[in-house]
DOFI-306919 format. One record per residue (C-alpha): x, y, z. Coordinates in steps of 0.2 Angstrom, whole numbers, plus 5000, padded with zeros to 4 digits. Example, Ala and Ser with C-alpha at 12.3 -4.5 7.8 and 13.67 -1.06 7.14 Angstrom:
# DOFI-306919
506249785039
506849955036
//
This chain:
# DOFI-306919
558353765462
560253775459
561153925453
562553935441
564153845447
565753815438
566953715447
568253765434
567953945435
569454055440
569554115458
569154295453
567854325440
568354435425
567854625428
566154675423
566054785407
564254835411
564655015416
565655045400
564454965388
562955035396
563655205394
563955165375
562255085373
561055215380
562055375375
561455485362
561955415346
562355255356
562055075350
560255075354
559955225342
561255175329
560754985328
558954975334
558355145329
557655175346
557555355352
558755425364
557955445381
559055545394
558055475409
558455305403
560255335400
560455405417
559555255425
560555125415
562155205421
561655215439
561055025438
562654975430
563655055444
562654975457
562854795450
564754835447
564954895465
563654765473
562754915480
560854945483
559955075473
558255155473
557755225457
556055305453
555855295434
554355395428
553255315415
554055315398
555855305404
556055135397
556655055414
556554875409
557954895396
558855015408
559154865420
559054715408
560554775397
561754815410
561154665421
561354535407
563154605404
563654595422
562854415424
563754355409
565454435413
565454375431
564554215430
563154265441
561254265440
560154415439
558454395447
557054505441
555554515452
553954595446
552254605454
551054585439
550854445426
550754585413
552554645417
553254475417
552554445400
553254605394
554954575400
554954385393
554054425377
554654595372
556054665382
557254515383
557054485364
557554675362
559054645372
559654505361
559354605345
560454745352
561754615356
561754525340
561854685330
563254765339
564954685337
565654735354
564154655362
563854495351
564554375365
563054425376
561854375363
561754195368
561254245386
559854115393
558254175402
556754095410
555254135419
554954045435
553354025445
552853935460
553053735461
551153715463
550853795446
551753655437
551153485432
552253345438
552153195425
552753065439
551353115451
550153115437
550652935432
550552885449
548752965452
548252885436
548852705443
547952745460
546452825453
545252705462
545952755478
546152945475
544552995465
542752975462
542052975444
542053165442
543853165449
544353035437
543653125423
544553285428
546153185429
545953125411
545753295405
547353345413
548253195406
547653235389
548153405391
549853355397
550253285380
549953445371
550553585383
552353655382
552353735399
551353615410
550753775419
549053775427
548553945420
548753865402
547353745406
545653805401
544453785410
545553795426
545853625435
544853565450
545953615464
545853445473
546353355457
547753475454
548353455472
548753265468
549753305452
550653465454
552453485458
552353555475
552853395483
554453315488
554053165478
554353285463
556253275462
557753235451
557753065459
555953015455
555553115440
556053105421
556853265419
556553265401
554653255404
554253325421
553853515418
554453575435
556153475433
556353555416
556053725423
557353695436
558653645422
558253805414
558553905430
560253815432
560953875416
560054055415
560854225416
559154305419
557754225430
556054315431
554954285446
553554375455
553754455472
552654325481
553754175474
555354285478
554954305496
554254115497
556054055491
556854175504
555754095517
556253935512
558153975514
558654065499
560454055494
560853955510
559653825504
560753815488
562153745498
562953915501
563753945518
563254075530
564554195524
564154185505
563254325498
561654305488
559754315490
559154165481
560754095473
562554115479
563154275471
561554325463
560954505461
559154575461
558054695452
556354725461
555254805448
553554885454
554454895470
553055005477
552154845481
553654755490
553154805508
551354735506
551954575498
553254545511
552054575525
550954435518
552454315514
553254335531
551654305540
550454165544
548954105533
547953955539
546253935531
544953815536
544753745518
546653725516
546753625532
545253515526
546053485509
547753435517
546853305528
545653235515
547153205503
547753085516
546053005517
544253065515
543052975527
541553025516
542252965499
543452835507
544752895496
546552965498
548352925497
548252815512
546652715507
547752555505
548952595520
547952665534
547052555546
545452585556
546452675570
547152795556
545552825548
544752865565
546152985569
545853085552
543953095557
544453155574
545553295566
544253345554
542953355567
544053455578
544453575564
542653595559
542253635578
543753745579
543253855564
541453855567
541753925584
542754065577
541554095564
540054105577
540954205589
542354315584
541854335566
539954345570
539754535566
541254575555
542354485542
543954535549
544354545567
545954575576
546554455590
547454545605
547354415619
547854235619
546554105619
545354155606
544753985605
545053815613
546653715608
545553585600
546753545585
548353515595
548153335602
547253265587
548553335575
549853265586
549153095586
548853095567
550753145564
551252995574
550152885563
550852945547
552652935554
552352755558
551652715541
553052805533
554352715543
553752545536
554052595519
555652575508
556552745503
555652815488
554252915481
552852855492
553852875508
554453055503
552753105500
552053035517
553553125527
553053285517
551353265522
551953235540
552853405539
551353495533
550353425548
551653485560
551653655552
549753665554
549953625572
551353745575
550353885565
548753865575
549653855592
550654015587
548954105582
548154055598
549654105609
550054255599
551854195600
552754315588
553054475598
553354575582
551754515573
549954565573
548654425573
546854415566
545554305559
544454345544
543154255533
543054255514
542254155499
540654185491
539654115505
540954195518
541154015524
543154005523
543954055540
545854105540
547054125554
548154275549
549654365555
550954485548
552554575555
552054745561
553654815554
554354725539
555854835537
557054745548
556654575539
556854655523
558554735528
559154565533
558654455519
558854585505
559854735508
561054625520
561354485508
562954565502
562454585483
561654735473
559854755475
558954885464
557154935468
556255035454
554455095450
553555245444
553055285461
554255275476
554455455482
553255575491
553455745485
555155705478
555755625494
556255445494
556655425512
554955365518
554955215506
556755185509
556455175528
554855055525
555954925516
557554925527
558555025514
558855195522
560655195518
560455155499
560755275485
559255355478
558855435461
557255505452
557055525434
555455615428
554355545414
554755615397
552955635391
552155795388
550755795401
550355975399
549855945381
549055775384
548255775401
546855875407
546355865426
544655895433
544155905451
542355895457
542156035470
540355995475
540255815479
539955785498
541355705507
541255525512
540155515527
539355365537
537755475540
537555525522
538055375513
536555385501
536955565496
538755525493
538255375481
537055475471
538255615469
539655495463
538455405451
537855565444
539655625440
540255455435
538855445422
539155625416
541055595413
540855435405
539555485393
540655635387
542155535383
542155435368
543555315372
543655205387
543555255405
544355165420
543355215437
544355175452
543455145469
544155115486
542655025492
541854865484
540154925492
540255095484
540755025467
539254895467
538055045473
538655155459
538555015446
536754975451
536355165446
537355185431
537555015424
535755015416
536055185409
537655115400
536654965394
535255065387
536555165377
537455005371
538955055381
540154915385
540254895404
541454795413
541554775433
542854685445
542154535453
541054465439
542154305439
543454375426
545254405431
546054585431
547154535416
545554475406
544554635410
546054735404
546154645388
544254665386
544454855388
545854855375
544754755363
543154845365
543855015364
542555115372
542155015387
541855085405
542754975418
542454995437
543754925448
544354925465
545954895475
547054785462
546554905447
547455045454
549154975449
549754865435
548354895422
549154945406
547854995392
548755115379
547755225366
546055285366
545455125374
545855215390
545455405388
544855445405
545355385423
544055435436
544555435454
543055405464
543855435482
545655475487
546355295491
546455295510
546655125517
545355085531
546155125547
545354975556
546254835547
547354745559
548854785551
548454975549
547954975568
549554885574
550655005563
549755155570
549955095588
551855075584
551955245577
551055325592
552155235604
553655315596
552855485598
552355495579
550655545569
549955385561
549055485548
550555585541
551755445543
550755295537
548955335530
549355485520
551055415511
550155255506
548755345499
549855465489
550755325482
549255235477
548555385470
549955425459
549855235453
548055255448
548355425439
549755335430
548655215422
548155355409
549655395399
550655245394
551455295378
552055455370
550455475360
549255445373
548155585380
546655595391
545755655407
545955625425
544455665435
544455665454
542755645462
543255685480
543155865486
544355835501
545855865488
545156045489
544556065506
545855975516
547656035519
548455875514
547455895497
548955995489
550055845492
548855745480
548955895468
550855895468
550855705464
549955735448
551055745432
549855885426
549656005441
548456125433
546656075436
544956145433
543556135446
541956055441
540156095449
538456035442
538256215437
539756235426
540256055420
539356065404
540456205399
542056165408
542255985405
543155965389
543755795383
544955775369
544155755351
//
């Protein structure tokens, strides 16, 4: 991707009018009120002015914006003005698809309306924007044409049928994005036609037809580029602004001179940990090898090029990979699905030599080809083989001193083994690649502070010297939110699991039965969720109450939409449902917190972080476990009130919030701090839903 460049631009860009125009847009009786009839929001005005100043001064800013502030407009309006005035690009990164869709489909058109209806701003109305996703999500029409021409070498009958379906879809789709193809494509067939290949290039592709090349063209001319956090860090790992031709002294994160907004910024540390770490799965390695040649089907991109010696080397690597991962599954992962690796040599280095031999074979074949698409693709496959070998060697040798290493198994049959690593402390890396990039980086979310203190979050992302601000939500929580805490549920206990589950199920059934609208029940354990569902699910069915549950083959986005449509559904969710779910109105009239969201201290990342904190003389619970739980708790509670007119209940089914000293911090994190205690004796009278 290439950023905006204008060889005829003046040496010094014109000054940005973002601070001035933001002040006039968001002030009481300002342009937003006057021209769009939007209500004046003091918190939004304060945020817009702070963001405009941060952009103008190329300074970092951490801004907690409570629900209802209108933070998207507060950074988009000054950002578009600043980008247009200075010939720079604004990168907006979010965590959830729903926020990306809101920005693209609602907020950016609203900005355009503001600019078009305000004479002083009309020059900004022609701004360009685009949403960018990872390369593998786009269809490459050149690779599709090649796959169709080589179908006999690449696919069996079922694979060819899938390829034809993709080809027919390619004539109708406007985006060429995988998520627009229903049902989703076969992964192996999609791997052969997506844009995640060096053979998808401006040199090889028709830029008018290739969906990814068209997306690149939109990026080159856009003032606003909307991405997700995972893609942002993937592009940073690929070189970011330096990969776009900028020298080492040129500022910028992704493109020279860009500036960044990280919305839903509370998720940044977790996403960055995953992006800056290692992730090599048995199924991914198997797919890479069989893309070259599959000995069973006798198909692959090198069916015509590879000789008997090459095919034997493919078989050798496949056998070595199967043996390597089978050993890990049967030894390291025999009793647990996630196991930390603390010493080198967790398995024999069975893959190193076979992979090296295969690399040499692929290089030899590539060297015999002329410059062009086929040679480019083989060189890329060689690079992937090299990366696999380096990753496996790193994992076996625990080579990166600042990383924690582990193995995990996943999949429906728990048959996929993945080698993983992550930085124990991601803050230095974020400080280098984001806050040390010489441009403004604005982080915003409804939940960044702990008891009003932003310092812990700032330290976690390497932004300790950043300016921080907090704007409280304008919603009337005292009037529209009621909070209940169950005082007589036994605390979680390995010895009394059945007693805890029965008590949870009893309260969940009681609370959901008495609330007419929808209820979102948030769990911290998939096992607990399934156990409670087994008890109350039939009860909901008997009363014709719609019941939705995570893990039934339906995405979070689809489940949230079903909840909106049904209006009275009960939705059970775990980890990913605590944040980013947006169901306004009576369709979400209650949030039930089954347990306080403490992360398992046994996960390898948590263990390694705790060790690091202890080595520094700190307390892992107070510095790590509790802060993370408080942020997640605030996020879960925040699912309830999404608009000015929303109202409903928050019901906490964890008595530790009353019994433990840290419980007061969770209470202080509630937007409505007055609560009622429930027991089985008083709940019939005390529990009062809105009517």
